[in-house]
N, C-alpha and C positions, 0 to 999 in steps of 0.2 A: 583786914590787912593794913589799912591806914592807921588803925588804932595801935597795931603792933609796931609800925614805924614810929609813931609818936611815943610809944612806951620806951623804945630803944633809943630815942632822940636822934634818929637818922636824919641827916641834913637834906630833907626832901626838896627844899627850895633850890639848893645848889645842884641837886640831881636833875631836876626839871630844867633849870637854867642851862646846864650843860647840854641837855638834849635840844633845847630851843636854839642855842648858839650853833650847834652842829647843823640843824635843819636850815637855819638862816644862812650860814656860810655855804652849805652845799647848794642851796638855791641861788644865792648871790653869785657864787663862782661859776655855776652853770650858765647863768645869763650873761655874765661878763665874757665868758669864753664864746658864747654864741653871738653876742651883739656888739661887744665893745673891744676887747683886747684878749689875746691869747695869754693865759696865766701860767701855762705849763702843767696844769693839773689834769687829772683824769676826769671823766664825765661825772663821777660820783665822789665828791670830796668827803673824807680824806683818803678814800681807798685808791691806792695807786694801781692795784690789780684786784679785780673782782669779776667773777663770771656767775651767771645763775646756776644754781644747783641742778643736777639732773632730775631731782625730785622723784627718785625711784622709791617705791613703797618700802623696800627692804632698808633703804637709807633712813627713812623716817622711823622705822622700827629700831634701828641702831641708835638714832638720836634719843629716842625714848628710853632705851637701855642705858645710854649715857646719863640721862637725867635721873633715872631711877637709881643707878649705881652711885651717883654723886650724893643723892639724898640719903641713901642707905649708909654710905660711908660716913656721912656727917653724924648720923644717929649712933654709930658704934665705934668711932675713931679712938675714943679713950681706952677701949678694951683691946685694941690692936697693937701689936709690936711694930717696930719700924720696918721690918722686912715685909710684913703684911701691908703697911702703909705704902711702901714702894710699889708693891704689886698692884694695889688699887690705883695708884697714880698712873702706872703704865696702862692699866685697863681703861681708865678714863680717857687717856690720849687715843688709844686704839678705837674705842667705841665712838668718840667724838668724830674722828676722821672717817670711820666707816659709815658715818652719816652721809658721806658723798655717794654711797650706793653699793659699792663692791670693792674687793681687794685691788682690782686693776686701777680704778679711779683713785683710790686712797693711797695706795703704796707705789704704783708703777708709772702712771701717766705723766707725772711731773718730770720724770727723767727723759721720756722719749717722745711725748706727744707732739710738741711743737718743733722739734728738730734743731733747737738752737741752744741747748744746754751743754754742760760739761760732758755729759754722756756721749754726745755726738762726736766730740773730738777724741774722747777716751777710747772709743771702739776702733778708731783709726790708728792708734799707736801700735807699731810693730816692734820697735826697739826703744824701750823707755829711756835708756841712757842717751841714745842719739837724739831722741825727741827732746829731752831736757836740755841737752847741749845746744841744740839749734832753736830753742824756744823763742829767744828774743829776735832772732833773724826771721822766724816764720810767724811772728805775732799777728800780722795783718791777715793771715790765712785762717785764723781760728774764729770760732764763734765769739759773740760779744762777751759772754760771761767768762770764757777762758782768757780772753784778752785783758780783762779788767781784774783778774785775780792772779796771785802767784801760781806758778806751774804745778805746785804740789797739790792744789785743789783738784785739778784734772787727773793727776797721777793717783790720787786717792781713789777716784772712781775706777781708774784702770786697774789698780791693785786688787780691789774687791771683785771686779769683773773677771780678772785672771784667776783669782782664788775660787770663784764659783762658776767657772767655765762659761762666762758670758751671761750668766743669769741676772736679769734686772731685779728679780725677787731677792736673790742673794745680796746684791748691792744695797737694795732698799732696807732689808732687815739688818745688815751690817751697820748702816748709818743709824738706824733706830737703836741698835744695841749700844752704840757709843753715846747717843743722845740721852738715853735714860739714866746714864751715870750722873746726869745733872741733879737727879733727886737726892741721892746720898750726899753729893757734894754740897747741895743747898742746905741739907741738914747739918753738915759739918760747919758751914759758914754761920748758920744761925746759932749753933752751939758755941762757936768762938765768941759770939757777941752776948752770950749768957742768956739766950732765950730758953725758957724752961721746957722740959720734955713734952708735956701735954700740949703746950702752945705750938711747939714745932710740928706736931702731928697734923693739927688742923691747918696750919699755914702751908705745909707741904701739899695737902689736898687742895687748898686754895691755889697754890702755885700751879697745880696740874690743870685747873679749870679756868685760869686766866686766859682770855681769848687768844692772845698771841702765842702763849706756850702751848695750849691745847691744839691750835691749828697748825703751828709750824714746827713742832718738835718731832714730827714723824719722819720726814724724808728729806729735810733740807740740810745743806751744808752749814747753814746758820745755827742749827741745833747743835751740831758738833762744835761750833765756835762758842756756843753757850757753855758747853761742858768744859772746854779748855779755859774759858774765861773764869768759870767758877773754880777751877783748879788754881788758877792764878790768885783769885780773890781769897781763897782759903789760906793760901800761903802768906800773902801780904797782910791780911787782917790779923793773923797770929802775931806777926812782928809789930804791927801798929798798936795792938791792944796791950801787949806785954812790954812795949818799948825796949825790946831786947832782941838781938840778932839770934836767929835760930837756923840751924842747918836745914832742917826739914822745911821751915818756912821759905827759905831762899830757894831750895830745890823745887818746891811746888810752884813758887812764883815764876822761877826761871823756866820750868817746863811749860807752864801755861802760856807764858809770854812767847816762847819760841814756837810752840805748836800753833797758837793763834796767828802769829805773823807769817807762818808758813802757808796758811790757807786763806788769809784775807788781809788786805791793806787796812781794814778797819782795826787791825791790831795796834795801829797808831793811837787809838783811843786809850790803850793801856799806858802808853808813854805820857800822854797828856794827863791822865788820871794820876800817875805816879808823880808827875811834876807838881800838880796842885796839892796832892796830899803831902808831899815832901815839904813844900813851902809852908803849909799850915803847921806841920809838926816841928819844923825848924823854928818857926815863930814862937812855939811853945817850949823851945829849947829841948826838944826830943830829937835825937839824931839817928835812931835805928832805921826808920823808914827811908831816910835819905841815903844812908850807907847801903842798905839792901837794894834800893832802886838803882844806885850807881853800879853795884856789882852785877845785877840782872841785865841792865842795859849794855854794859861793856861786854858781857859774855854773849848776849844775843847778837850784838854787832859782830863779834868774833865768829860766831857760828855762821852767820850769813856770808861773811868774808871768806871763810874756809869752804863753804858750800859753793861759792862762785869759783874758787880755785879748783874745786874737785869736779864740778858739773859744767862750768862755763855759762851757767844761767845767772844773770845779774838781777838781784832783787830790786836794786835801785832803778835800773833801766826799765824794768817791768812796771814799777810804781809810777815812774814818770809817764810812761805810755798810758797807763790806766787813768792817771790824772788828766791827761790830755783828752782821752776818750770821754771822760765825765764832763769836762769843761773845755772843749776844743778851742774856744775863743778866749780862754783865759778866765780871770776872776769874773764870775757871773754878774756881780753887782755893777760892774763897770759897763758891761755891754748889754745886759738884759735885766735892768733893775726890777721890772714888774715880775718877771719870771722868778728872779731871785727871792723876792719877798713872798710870793705865793707858794713857792716850793718849800721855803723855810717853814711857812705856816703849816703846810701839808706834812712835813717831816715830824713836827711836834705833835700835830693833831692826830696823826695816825698812831703814834705810840700811845697817846692818851686814850684814844678810842679803844684800842686793843688791850689796854689795861682794864677797861670796863668803866661804865658811867658811875657805878657805885664807888669805885676807887677814886675817881675824879671828885665825887661829892665829898668824900672824907678829906682828900688831899687839899682841896681848895676851900674848905669850910673855914669861916672865921671863928668857929668854935672848936678849933683843934684841941684846946686845953681840956674840953669836955670829953674828948675821945682818947686822950693820952697817945696821940699819934707821933709827936716829935719830942718825946721825953728823954731819950737817951742821947747825950751829947756826942758820945763816940760814934754812934750810928749816923747822927746828923752830919758830922764832919766827913765821915767816910762816904756816905751816900750822896751828899750834895757835891762832894768833890767829883764823883763819877758823873753826876748829871751836868755839872759845869763843864767837864771835859767834853762830853758829847755836844753840849751847846756851842763850844768853841769850834768843834768840827763842822757843825751846821753853818756857823758864821763864815767859814772858809769856802762854803759852797758844796761841801761833801753831801752825798746822797741826793744828787741833783735829780735823779729819776724817782725819788720817793722810796716806797717799799720799806720804810723804816721799822714797821711792826715786825717784819721778818729780819731785815738786815741788821737791826739794832736789838735783836733778842737779848743780847748780853746786858742790856740796861735794866731788864726786869728785876734781877736780884736786888739791885740798889733800892728800888721802890718797895720790894717785899720786906726788906729789913726794917722799914719804918713801922711795920705792924707789930713790933716787939711787945709794946705795952698797950696796944689798942684794946679797949674794953671788950670783954668776952661777948656781950650782947651785940656790940657793933661789928665784931669779927664775924659773928653768925650771920648778920644781915648782909655783910659784904660777901661772904661765901655763897649764900643763896642767890643773891642778885647776879653775882659773877657767873654762877652755874647757869642761870636762866639766860643771860646774855649770850654765853657761848653756845648753849643749846639752840637759840634762835639763829645765831650766825652760821653754825655748822649745818643747820637745816636748810637755809635759803641760799647760801653762797659757796662758791669755790674760789679760793684765794691764791692758788698756786700759779706761779709764772711759768 
């Protein structure tokens, strides 16, 4: 195995350094919390939410099926068409999550088990129009997640519960049906950037076994946000790459922007991303992204203004309440600098951990030129604009409670795009190591909140 790594020039030193840094930080923060000062982190850094697996025998068998399917798919992916690739990706997500032990644990418990999710408020809605109209007035009566998200998040739960006569299974499968659209959309995004057909197949399989995607794509609202974000990215990337306004590009961007902002205030990420990308393209005297961004932002603002006029629910008021709930004492750096620093560190570390140690090894290697990781200038500008936008959000104190591997699932496509020209041997190693890490994580832990 070591000889294989040497043959493929895998950055083993960076890989083991990343693991050592994680162990060092986890131990250090644990002792800081216990004996010195409260850092705001959970007991096991950088996991903001982790519980021991149920360790059911059937769950272990599903994990082995996940591993076997992933290896089999890698052996035959070149012969599969994209529809078959999508089906394999879906199967990998299902098998990985069934590693929790059974359908109830994997598909249902995250909705009802702890009694503080959107579901708890959704089942109490009798008249959705009246509920929406009085949403801001009744904000303090709702569960934490309902209070810190736009009302449409809870209404989406309500709509599917109504459609399936209160069935949580129907709700769960509906969420999953929307979430898996992210696979064809990721394919479109890669195609926009000129990633060739065979490469797109293996990268899609890799996308399905990246720990954050495999773990959180099944039943979370954040997986739906990933789908709507990818819709937005497919549209804006078309305009960015062609430097030409496109009706379809604007329609996709606008749809993704509105849908995302309807269900999460993290949709502000898109505005920050558009701002950064517009500045870069304006500097290069390219105006299409700026014009498209202006059109999308104006129409999105008009949509929420009209929705307030129609429903009486103020998006801005809810956002202010959510911001206050996240940071009740104001800007965290000013009143809790220690917590601010360590939670920012956790936010970044959790995203990286759930991308996999193998990805970290390539991304932070000083020999990136040997792997062809950052060779496409268009991807570099596009993806680093997204990463910079998320970094700005972290600086403001956003995601004070962590959970960024789930809540920032939308950032994963930006990292995946960097793999456009990664050497085939390196991509193979990345896939196998990522598959193994996800296998281990699904086997030993439960990460749902």
